C-alpha positions in Angstrom: 76.8 97.4 85.6 80.7 97.5 83.9 82.5 100.0 83.1 84.9 99.8 80.0 87.4 101.9 81.3 87.9 100.0 84.5 90.5 97.5 84.6 90.7 93.9 83.8 89.9 91.6 86.6 88.4 94.1 89.2 84.5 93.4 88.7 85.6 89.9 89.3 87.7 91.2 92.4 85.0 92.9 93.6 82.4 90.3 93.2 84.7 87.7 95.3 84.6 90.2 97.6 80.7 90.9 98.1 80.4 86.7 98.2 83.5 86.6 100.7 82.8 85.2 104.3 81.0 88.2 106.1 83.5 88.7 108.6 86.0 89.1 105.7 83.5 91.2 104.0 83.2 93.3 107.3 86.5 93.6 108.0 87.5 94.9 104.6 84.7 97.4 104.3 86.0 99.0 107.6 89.6 99.2 106.1 87.8 101.1 102.8 85.5 103.4 105.5 88.6 104.1 107.3 90.4 104.7 103.9 87.2 107.1 102.4 85.6 108.6 105.7 87.6 112.3 104.6 84.9 112.4 101.9 81.9 113.2 104.3 83.3 116.1 105.0 82.2 118.2 101.8 85.1 120.7 102.4 87.3 117.3 101.7 85.5 116.1 99.2 85.3 119.7 97.4 88.8 119.8 97.6 89.0 116.7 95.8 87.0 117.0 93.1 88.6 119.4 90.5 86.6 121.2 87.9 88.0 120.7 84.2 91.4 121.8 83.5 92.1 121.6 87.1 93.8 118.0 87.6 97.3 117.2 89.1 99.2 115.1 86.9 102.1 114.4 89.8 104.9 113.7 86.8 104.5 116.4 85.1 104.9 118.4 88.1 107.7 116.9 89.0 109.3 117.6 85.7 108.4 120.6 85.6 110.1 121.2 89.2 107.3 123.0 90.7 106.7 123.5 94.4 103.4 122.4 96.2 102.8 123.5 99.9 100.4 121.4 101.9 98.3 123.6 104.6 96.3 121.6 107.2 96.0 122.1 111.3 95.7 119.8 113.7 92.5 119.8 114.1 91.7 119.9 111.0 93.8 117.2 109.9 92.2 114.3 111.5 89.1 114.4 108.5 92.1 114.1 105.7 95.2 112.3 107.0 94.2 109.7 105.1 93.8 112.0 101.8 96.6 113.8 103.0 98.5 110.3 102.9 98.0 109.0 99.9 98.4 112.1 97.5 102.1 112.5 99.5 102.6 108.6 99.0 101.7 109.1 94.9 103.7 112.1 94.2 107.0 109.6 95.9 106.1 106.8 94.0 105.7 108.6 90.9 109.4 110.7 92.2 110.8 106.9 92.5 109.7 105.6 88.4 111.2 108.9 87.3 114.7 108.5 89.5 114.4 104.7 88.0 114.6 106.4 84.5 116.6 109.2 84.7 121.3 108.8 85.0 122.3 107.4 87.3 118.6 106.8 88.9 119.1 109.5 90.5 116.3 112.8 90.2 118.0 116.3 88.6 117.4 118.1 90.3 116.7 116.2 93.9 113.1 116.2 95.4 112.9 117.9 98.7 109.8 116.6 101.1 110.1 119.2 103.7 107.5 117.3 106.6 106.8 119.8 109.2 104.6 118.4 111.9 104.2 115.4 110.0 103.1 113.3 113.0 100.5 114.8 114.1 99.2 116.3 110.2 99.3 112.8 107.8 102.0 110.5 109.3 103.4 108.4 105.7 103.3 104.9 106.4 106.3 104.4 104.3 108.2 107.5 105.7 110.9 104.9 107.5 111.5 103.4 104.6 111.6 106.8 102.2 114.1 107.7 104.8 116.6 104.8 104.7 116.7 105.0 100.8 115.2 108.1 99.3 118.7 110.0 99.5 120.0 107.6 96.8 117.2 108.3 93.8 117.1 112.0 95.0 114.7 112.5 96.9 115.2 114.5 99.9 113.3 113.8 103.2 113.3 116.1 105.8 110.7 115.6 108.9 109.8 117.4 112.0 109.0 116.1 114.8 107.7 116.9 118.2 110.0 114.2 119.9 110.7 111.0 119.5 107.9 109.8 121.4 105.8 111.1 119.0 107.2 109.4 116.3 107.0 106.2 118.0 103.5 106.9 119.2 102.5 107.4 115.0 104.5 105.0 113.8 106.0 102.3 116.1 109.4 102.1 118.9 111.2 100.4 115.8 110.0 102.9 112.9 110.4 105.8 114.9 114.1 104.5 115.4 115.1 103.4 111.8 113.9 107.3 111.0 116.4 108.4 113.7 119.3 106.4 112.9 118.6 106.9 109.2 118.8 110.9 109.6 122.1 112.1 108.0 121.5 115.6 110.2 119.6 115.9 113.4 118.6 118.9 114.8 117.8 119.2 118.3 115.6 122.2 120.0 115.4 122.9 123.5 112.5 122.1 125.7 112.1 118.2 125.4 110.7 116.8 128.7 111.5 113.2 128.1 114.2 111.5 130.3 114.9 108.9 128.6 115.4 110.5 125.1 117.5 113.6 127.1 119.4 110.5 127.9 119.9 108.7 125.3 120.9 112.0 123.7 123.4 112.4 126.2 125.0 109.2 125.8 124.9 109.7 122.1 126.9 113.4 122.5 129.6 111.1 124.5 132.1 112.3 127.3 135.1 114.6 127.9 137.5 114.1 130.8 137.0 116.0 133.9 140.2 117.3 135.9 139.8 117.3 139.5 142.1 119.0 142.5 141.9 118.0 145.9 144.1 118.7 149.4 144.7 117.4 151.9 145.5 118.6 155.3 147.6 116.4 157.4 147.3 116.6 161.5 150.4 118.3 161.8 149.6 121.0 159.2 151.1 119.5 156.0 149.4 119.9 153.3 149.3 117.2 150.1 147.4 118.1 146.7 146.5 115.6 144.6 144.6 115.8 140.9 142.2 112.9 139.4 141.0 112.8 135.5 137.1 111.4 135.9 134.8 111.3 132.9 131.7 113.2 132.7 129.1 114.1 130.0 130.2 117.0 127.2 125.9 117.2 127.1 124.3 116.2 130.2 120.1 116.0 130.0 119.0 118.8 131.6 122.0 120.8 129.2 120.0 119.7 126.3 116.2 120.4 127.3 117.1 124.3 128.4 119.3 125.1 124.7 118.1 128.4 125.0 115.5 129.5 122.4 117.2 130.3 119.1 120.1 127.8 119.2 119.9 123.8 118.2 122.0 121.7 118.9 123.2 119.8 115.6 124.7 116.3 114.8 126.2 115.4 111.4 127.3 112.0 111.1 130.5 111.1 112.8 131.1 114.8 113.5 130.9 115.8 116.8 128.0 118.1 117.7 127.5 121.4 117.3 125.8 124.1 119.1 124.0 126.5 116.5 122.4 129.5 116.7 119.1 129.6 114.2 118.4 132.3 112.1 114.5 133.2 112.3 112.4 133.6 109.1 112.5 137.2 109.9 115.6 137.9 109.6 115.8 136.6 106.0 116.3 138.7 103.5 113.1 137.5 101.8 111.2 138.0 105.3 108.6 140.5 103.3 107.6 138.3 100.2 107.5 135.5 103.7 105.2 137.5 105.4 103.3 139.1 102.0 102.8 135.2 101.3 101.6 134.5 104.9 98.8 136.7 104.7 97.5 135.7 101.3 97.3 132.5 102.5 95.3 133.3 105.6 93.1 135.5 103.5 92.4 132.3 101.6 91.8 130.5 104.3 89.1 133.0 105.3 87.0 132.7 102.5 83.9 130.5 103.3 83.0 127.3 101.7 82.2 127.2 98.1 78.7 125.9 97.9 78.1 122.1 97.3 78.3 121.1 93.8 75.7 119.4 92.1 
């Protein structure tokens, strides 16, 4: 069976896979099954089966300066992580092509990827490279991770290090419990001079005082771990570290609008799943 809309050579490639060594074919099929396994869930299949006029054009979306929100839960994302990753990767690749055609090879206005809980929802394979190279093309990437340990688990030790090193601004909240990471942060922040005074009393009541200077950590690991709620440790390139007070979203001028939007989204999530299409 052939199709006039298929790319040249696809049929031959598929036929070659079918006739390849069974072990090679099984390995390829396993990868395909993992990539498309999410479509076995009727809800996921319905979400990616648009009706007439519901298609998404990533290039048109970027050119119109649109805003896109991908919402998921940690449990629900297990079924759709591969598709969400593929969707975001396609959007990023489209942004890169647009940047290459733009003045200075940069998107204007830039694209912001605010990837909250990306490690739990849909770990992007290209995130390390995106962090390192995206800024030069006008793609600002802001991943929010629970910890460096999570990044090492979801990507790899080297990739997690690349993500960390490529982050121009690092914001660390309290509550971390990985002693290795806390010690690394303390070392990264640096040391300061601490002056100590000591007094010695001799046998005949004579007194002698001595002052000495020693190097101590600016922020020991336990200080970083116990940062109060609502504060964050900010590290910006070579600037000294800053402990800042963070503003909650309820204190923003548009908090009423945000609350209304949240209630609207929650009501949509409670809508029963549509009937399966035929």
